[in-house]
N, C-alpha and C positions, 0 to 999 in steps of 0.2 A: 588045630591047638592043642599040638605036639610042638611041632617045631614054635611055637610064641611061647609054652612053658620051655622047654630046653635052655631058648636063651632067655627068658626071665631066671631064668635058674642061673645062667653064668653074670646075667647082670649085679645081683641079688652080691652072686660069691667078690665078685667082684670089686660090690661094697666092702665088703668085711676087709677086701684087703686092702682097703684104700684106709679103711677107719688103724686096723692097727698097724698100716703104715708110718700116717697120724700121728697114732698118739706110741707110737715108740721114738717117734722125728720128735714128738712134746716132754719124751721126758725127758733125751736128752738129754734135749735144751737145757731144763728144770735143772737139769744133774750139772752140764759144764756151769751153768748159774754159780751154782753152790759153789766150787772145785775152787772159781774166782775172786768170790766172798772170803772162800777163809780161802785163800790168799795172802789176800790185802793183807 
């Protein structure tokens, strides 16, 4: 049981990390699109 809980915690942490990275990229894309619209 102790082994599986440890891997579950790593899995949970990895999912949160991927989620934050994805959100960061998404926000960056929106920011770049806004900058491009303002340029034209």
